[in-house]
N, C-alpha and C positions, 0 to 999 in steps of 0.2 A: 503493501501499499503506499501510496505516495504521502508525501509531508504534506500537503495540500489537502489532499483525500480524509485523512487523517484529521486534521484540522477541522476541516465543514462537519465531519461526521463527530467529533467532537464539539463543537460548536451547535448542532441539531441536538443534538444530546443535553449540552445544557440546559438548553431554551424546553425542551421538555420534563426535564426534574424541575426546572423551575415553573412547568404548569402543574406537575405531581404536588408538589409542595406547597403551592397556592393552593391547590385545589383541600388536600389537606386539613391547610391552616385552618380554611372555611370550614372545615366540618364534615364535607362530603365526602361521597365514597369516589376512589380514581378508577374506573374506566377507560375502554378504548373512546366511547364518544366522548368522556371530559377532555382527553387530551386531545385528541381532533379538533374541535371546540376552543378551547386555551390557548395550546401549544399552535397548532393549524395555520390559523393567519398568520401568528411571527412568525414559524417557518418560512413560510409563504414569499414573506415582506421581506424576510434575512436573506433568503437564496437570491431572488429574483435581483437583489440593491446588492449583491456580493461580488456582480462584475462589473458593476459600477465602479464600484469603492475599492476593487484588486483587492480585496479580503482575503483571497486564496493566491492570486498569481503574483501580488508581492505582500507575502504574510509582516503584517509588521505591527506596532500598537495604532499607529495615525490611522490604517486604512481597518481597522478592527474597530477602533474608537468613532470614527467615518460608520460606517454600516452601520455601528450599535445605534447612533443619534438617529439615526433617520428609519433606521427597519425598525424596531425594536415599537415606540410611537405607530408607523404606516399600522404594523401587525394588528396593533391594540385599536384602532380605528377602526378596521376591518374585521374586527371582532365585534365591536359595539354595532357596525351595521349590522350584521349579523342577532346576534342576541340579543340587540337592544340593552342592555345593561353592561355596566351599572350607568347611571343615568348623573347628571348635572355635577356637583362638587365630587361626591364620589369617587367618576371619572377621574378627574385631576388627581385625587390620593392616591387612586389603584393606577396611572398613568405613572406618579411619581416611586412610587412602594415596587412598580416594573419594571422601570429603568434602573432605580438602584440596585434592586435583586441580580436582576439580566449581567447588570455591568460586575459586580463583586463573582458572581459564577464563574461567567467568563473571565473575569481576571486571575481566580484561582486556576480554573482548566488550562488557560492559554501559560502562566506560567510552570504549570506538572508539564504541557508540552514541549516547552522551552529547555525542561530537563531531560526530557525522553530524547530530542533531537539531536540537541546539540550539545550533548554528553564529551 
């Protein structure tokens, strides 16, 4: 597996983990439908925007951050368009928590990946 593919797989897994943790935090059960509803829109936005920001062509922190700053909110907007919640102020709180959480998880994953790939 190439480094770029491994990074993409790990990034996708991080988004799924974020979705699972969020679902569990809200006391809901995790199943395939909840993962698709919650992680799916972010994954779509993430991988559609990744080529634009060269996230995997030139994997560095700047490109990862650029992809994150646009893809996560875009994915949350797609999710909102489908599920129609949360609304109002809750949407902004949800977005803020999602942004911070995904960034922390992505940084942890990418630091681990750096250790793996740059021995």
